[in-house]
N, C-alpha and C positions, 0 to 999 in steps of 0.2 A: 237708682238701681236700674240696671239694664233689663229690658224685657227679653223673654225667650221667644225667638221667632221660629215659625214653621213656614215652609214653602206654601204659598197660597194665602197667607195672612194679609189682611188689609192693614196698612200702616199710615199713620198721620205723619206728614213731612212738614214741619213748621217753615215759616218764612226765614230766609237767609241761610238755608242749609245748602252746602256745596254738593252738587251732583257731578259725578265723574264718569265720563264715557271713555271706556278703554276696551281694547280687543280682549277676548277671553284668554285667560292665562292657562298654562298647563296644569293638569291636576297635580296637587301637592306642591306647586311652586309657591314659596313663601313670600314672594314679592308681588306687589301690585304693578301691572304693566304701565308703561308711559301713557298718560292720558291723551286721547285724541281731541277731547273737548271738555271744558269745565264750565258749568253754569251754576248760578246761585238762584234759589227759589225767590220769587218776588212776592209770593203770597202762599199761605198754607195750601197744601194739596194732599191728595190721597194716592198711595201706591200699593202695588201687590208684590209681596216677596217672591222672588224667583230663584234665589240661591243664597245660602248662608256661607260665609267665609270664616275660617278660624282666625283670620288676620284683623278682626275688628270691623269688617265691612259687611254690608248686606247688599245684594243685588235686588233692585226694585224696578218694576215696570210702572212708569208714570209719564203722562203727557206724550204718549206715543213712542217712547224710547225706553231702553233698559239702561239703568244707571247704577253705579256703586255709591253708597253713602255710608258714613261712619255709623255704626250700630247704636251709638249712644246719643245720636241726634234725632232719631225717629222713635215713634211710640206705636204700639199695637192698638188697634181700635177694638175695644171690648164690646161684647153683646150688651144690649141695654139692660138685661136682667142681671148682669155681672157688676153693674155700676152701683155705687152707693148713693 
């Protein structure tokens, strides 16, 4: 099940997730722009949600850059008291 994301949420980005760097698109544009650079995470990392897209992607800030990632490949970090 997909997590609901909010701007400012901390998210867990697992190993082997594709990070896409692309220029910002126009508001309401249904397509993702041509990527400038693509990387794959080599280890789990943490990011901060900066934008939510209705196209199935989330913009996250991690490792000094802003990336787009598929929203079903990342997970929100819950507060300790919310965990079972």
